[in-house]
C-alpha positions in Angstrom: 16.6 -21.5 -1.2 12.9 -20.5 -0.6 14.0 -16.9 -0.6 15.7 -17.0 -3.8 12.6 -19.3 -5.4 10.3 -16.2 -4.3 12.7 -13.7 -6.0 12.7 -16.1 -9.0 8.9 -16.1 -9.2 8.5 -12.2 -8.8 10.4 -11.7 -12.1 8.0 -14.0 -13.9 5.2 -12.5 -16.0 1.7 -13.5 -15.1 1.6 -15.7 -18.3 5.0 -17.3 -17.4 3.9 -18.0 -13.8 0.7 -19.7 -14.7 2.2 -21.7 -17.3 5.1 -23.2 -14.4 2.2 -23.6 -12.1 0.3 -25.7 -14.4 3.2 -27.8 -15.3 4.1 -28.5 -11.9 0.6 -29.3 -11.0 0.4 -31.5 -14.1 3.7 -33.6 -13.3 2.8 -33.9 -9.6 -0.7 -35.3 -10.9 1.3 -37.6 -13.3 3.8 -38.7 -10.7 1.6 -39.5 -7.9 -0.7 -41.7 -10.5 1.6 -43.9 -11.3 3.2 -44.3 -7.6 6.9 -43.2 -8.5 9.3 -43.0 -5.8 9.0 -39.9 -3.4 13.0 -39.2 -4.5 12.0 -38.7 -8.6 9.3 -36.5 -7.6 11.6 -34.3 -5.9 13.9 -34.1 -8.8 11.0 -33.3 -11.0 10.3 -30.4 -9.0 13.9 -29.5 -8.9 13.9 -29.8 -12.7 11.1 -27.2 -12.8 12.9 -24.9 -10.6 16.0 -24.9 -12.6 13.7 -23.9 -15.7 12.4 -20.8 -14.2 16.2 -20.1 -12.7 17.2 -20.1 -16.4 14.7 -17.5 -17.7 16.1 -14.7 -19.1 16.6 -11.5 -17.1 13.7 -9.1 -16.9 13.3 -6.1 -19.6 15.5 -2.9 -19.5 14.3 -1.5 -22.8 11.5 0.5 -21.1 10.7 4.0 -22.5 9.5 5.4 -19.0 9.4 4.0 -15.3 6.3 4.7 -13.1 6.8 4.8 -9.4 3.5 4.6 -7.2 3.1 4.6 -3.5 0.6 1.7 -3.4 0.3 -1.7 -5.0 -3.3 -0.8 -5.9 -2.3 2.2 -8.0 0.7 0.2 -9.5 -1.9 -2.5 -10.6 -4.1 0.2 -12.3 -1.1 1.8 -14.0 0.2 -1.5 -15.3 -3.6 -2.1 -17.0 -3.8 1.2 -18.1 -0.4 2.1 -19.7 1.6 0.7 -22.8 3.8 -2.6 -22.1 6.7 -0.2 -23.0 6.2 1.6 -19.4 7.5 -0.3 -16.4 5.7 0.4 -13.1 7.3 0.0 -9.7 4.6 -0.3 -6.8 5.5 0.3 -3.2 3.7 -0.9 -0.2 3.6 1.6 2.8 1.6 3.9 4.6 3.6 6.8 5.4 0.9 8.9 7.1 0.9 6.8 10.3 4.0 5.4 12.5 7.3 6.6 13.3 9.4 7.4 10.0 13.0 8.2 11.5 14.3 4.4 12.1 13.0 1.5 9.8 13.3 -1.1 12.4 11.5 1.1 15.1 8.9 1.7 12.4 8.4 -1.9 11.3 8.2 -2.8 15.2 5.5 0.1 15.6 3.2 -1.3 12.9 3.9 -4.9 13.9 2.7 -3.8 17.7 -0.3 -2.0 16.6 -1.7 -2.3 13.4 -3.5 -5.3 11.7 -3.0 -5.3 8.2 -2.7 -8.7 6.3 -3.1 -12.3 7.2 0.7 -13.1 6.2 3.1 -11.4 8.3 4.1 -7.8 8.3 8.0 -8.7 8.6 7.6 -10.6 5.2 5.9 -8.0 3.6 8.6 -5.2 4.5 11.5 -7.8 3.7 10.1 -9.1 0.3 7.7 -6.4 -1.3 9.2 -3.2 0.1 12.6 -4.2 -0.4 12.4 -5.6 -3.9 10.8 -2.3 -5.2 13.6 -0.3 -3.5 16.3 -2.8 -5.4 14.2 -2.0 -8.7 14.4 1.8 -8.0 18.3 1.5 -7.5 18.6 -0.1 -10.8 17.0 2.1 -12.9 19.2 3.1 -15.9 19.7 6.9 -15.8 18.6 7.6 -19.3 14.9 6.4 -18.7 12.5 9.4 -17.7 10.8 8.6 -14.3 7.1 9.6 -13.5 6.4 9.8 -9.7 2.6 9.6 -8.8 1.0 11.5 -5.9 -2.3 12.6 -4.9 -4.1 14.9 -2.1 -3.4 12.4 0.9 -0.7 12.3 3.5 0.8 9.1 2.7 1.1 9.7 -0.9 2.5 13.5 -0.4 5.2 11.9 2.1 5.8 9.0 0.0 7.0 11.2 -3.0 9.3 13.2 -0.9 10.9 10.0 0.5 11.2 8.7 -3.4 12.8 11.9 -4.6 15.3 11.8 -1.3 16.2 8.3 -2.6 16.9 9.7 -6.1 18.5 12.8 -5.0 21.9 11.8 -6.8 20.0 10.3 -9.9 20.3 11.8 -13.2 16.9 10.8 -14.6 14.4 13.5 -15.4 11.2 13.1 -13.0 8.1 14.1 -13.5 5.6 14.6 -10.5 1.8 13.9 -11.3 -0.9 14.6 -8.8 -3.3 12.6 -9.6 -6.0 14.1 -7.5 -5.6 17.4 -9.3 -5.2 15.9 -12.6 -8.4 14.2 -12.2 -10.3 17.5 -11.3 -9.2 19.0 -14.7 -10.9 16.5 -16.6 -14.5 16.8 -17.8 -16.9 14.8 -15.3 -20.7 14.1 -14.8 -20.5 13.3 -10.7 -18.8 15.2 -8.0 -16.4 12.1 -7.1 -13.2 13.5 -6.1 -10.4 11.0 -5.7 -8.1 11.8 -2.7 -5.8 8.6 -3.4 -4.7 7.7 -6.8 -5.8 4.2 -6.4 -9.1 5.3 -6.4 -8.9 6.2 -10.3 -9.6 3.7 -13.1 -6.9 2.7 -15.1 -8.0 4.1 -18.5 -8.5 7.5 -16.6 -4.8 7.3 -14.9 -3.7 6.8 -18.5 -5.4 10.2 -19.5 -4.1 12.0 -16.6 -0.5 10.8 -17.5 -1.0 12.1 -21.2 -2.3 15.3 -19.9 0.4 16.1 -17.0 3.6 14.4 -18.0 5.3 17.3 -19.9 6.7 19.3 -16.8 10.0 17.9 -15.4 10.8 18.4 -11.9 13.7 21.0 -11.4 16.8 20.0 -9.4 15.6 22.9 -7.1 12.2 21.5 -6.5 13.6 18.0 -6.3 16.4 19.1 -3.6 13.8 21.0 -1.6 11.0 17.8 -1.5 14.0 15.6 -0.6 14.9 18.1 2.5 11.1 18.2 3.4 11.7 14.2 3.7 14.5 14.8 6.1 12.6 17.3 8.2 9.6 14.8 8.4 12.1 12.1 9.6 13.3 13.9 12.4 9.6 14.4 13.8 8.3 12.0 16.8 4.3 12.2 15.6 2.6 9.2 14.8 -0.1 10.5 12.7 -0.1 12.9 9.7 -2.9 14.4 7.8 -3.0 16.3 4.5 -4.9 19.8 5.3 -5.0 22.9 3.5 -2.6 21.9 1.0 0.1 20.8 3.6 1.0 17.6 5.8 0.0 18.5 9.3 1.1 16.4 12.4 -1.5 15.5 14.7 -2.1 13.8 17.9 -2.4 9.8 17.9 -6.0 10.2 19.1 -7.0 12.8 16.7 -10.1 10.6 15.4 -11.0 9.2 18.6 -14.1 11.2 19.4 -15.4 10.9 16.1 -15.1 7.1 16.2 -17.2 7.1 19.4 -20.0 9.4 17.8 -19.9 7.2 14.5 -20.3 3.9 16.7 -23.1 5.5 18.5 -24.8 6.3 15.2 -24.2 2.7 13.8 -25.5 1.2 17.2 -28.8 2.7 16.9 -29.3 0.7 13.7 -29.0 -2.6 15.9 -31.0 -3.9 18.9 -30.2 -2.9 22.2 -26.9 -4.5 23.8 -26.1 -5.9 20.5 -22.4 -6.2 19.3 -21.5 -4.6 16.3 -19.1 -5.8 14.1 -15.7 -3.7 13.9 -15.8 -3.8 10.1 -19.2 -2.2 10.3 -18.2 0.9 12.3 -14.7 1.2 10.5 -16.3 1.1 6.9 -18.8 4.1 8.2 -16.1 6.2 9.4 -14.0 5.7 6.3 -16.8 6.9 4.2 -17.6 9.9 6.4 -14.1 10.9 6.3 -13.8 10.3 2.5 -10.6 8.2 2.9 -8.8 10.7 4.8 -7.4 8.0 7.0 -6.7 4.4 6.1 -9.0 1.7 7.6 -5.8 0.0 9.2 -5.4 3.0 11.6 -9.1 3.3 12.2 -9.1 -0.2 13.4 -6.4 0.7 15.5 -8.1 3.6 17.6 -11.3 1.5 17.5 -9.4 -1.3 19.4 -7.5 1.0 21.5 -10.8 2.5 22.6 -12.1 -0.9 23.5 -9.0 -1.6 25.5 -9.4 1.7 27.2 -12.8 0.9 28.2 -15.2 2.6 26.1 -16.5 -0.5 24.4 -17.3 -4.1 25.4 -15.6 -6.4 22.8 -16.4 -9.7 21.8 -14.2 -12.0 19.9 -10.6 -11.8 19.1 -9.3 -8.9 17.5 -6.6 -10.0 15.0 -8.5 -7.9 12.1 -11.7 -6.0 11.8 -13.4 -9.0 10.8 -12.8 -10.9 14.0 -14.4 -9.0 16.6 -17.5 -7.2 17.4 -18.0 -3.8 19.8 -20.6 -2.6 22.0 -20.5 1.0 23.4 -20.8 1.2 27.2 -23.8 2.5 28.9 -22.5 6.0 29.2 -20.8 7.1 25.9 -17.1 8.1 26.5 -16.9 6.6 29.9 -14.9 3.9 31.2 -16.8 0.9 32.4 
């Protein structure tokens, strides 16, 4: 029942969701004030759920479907584009973890990555699977715009999506937001390596400029085949370098993390612990977003467990613990 209710709520527009939430709170407030029996309150809530269940099915008359590899990019596209454009956003981090088996991947992420307060299992079972379901129900006559950028996750993501679409008849346009942004006139030196870093109105301009070239069947098949090759690798970290997806060791950033921690430590009194989030933020800025913060936190936590740092607090997220380098940098205590 709960899962079905979640699915129904997901189908609601923001306006409708707010309306039903307001109605529910209003009815609960009214019923508790007049001290009605518990059974009647439950009956009223069930009535509201029934109203949600009787909502008309979601629209299918879109002119175009956009697929994005992050919820932040999807959110920006929803704001920037017209209402006749549907956006499907995925939650994933294809730059880290095993790619071959979904259950193995989920287990690795659960065991190593601190991401959200909510359980990772729920994110995979609800958000990701819902996006996959939407993808499989795209009518064949609607063109698809697939968004990518100059980072490992989005480069791998668009290969993954093209593999899923390998048997579809939809026209597909692949837009690299980093390259599209670079063609625009700018007054600053900012280079967005992730599509989610770009403002909604700018994404709209990039779409208008870059949406003419339809991917050939040959290009689609080649990118789909590249996904299959990536799936077979055992590496746990991938980076985008020199225009290619490079597989590197899991400890690729460890020495940079130690040096960054040493630099940050100098801003604090001797022997004071530094919030993990401060070091991660500094490192993320130095690397210009090349690695996601969840992975950097995993490596910082790993170095602490290996004895390079003393640790204070419970490392359930980067906000919940602090670290301090041991007396001799890079040596175990």
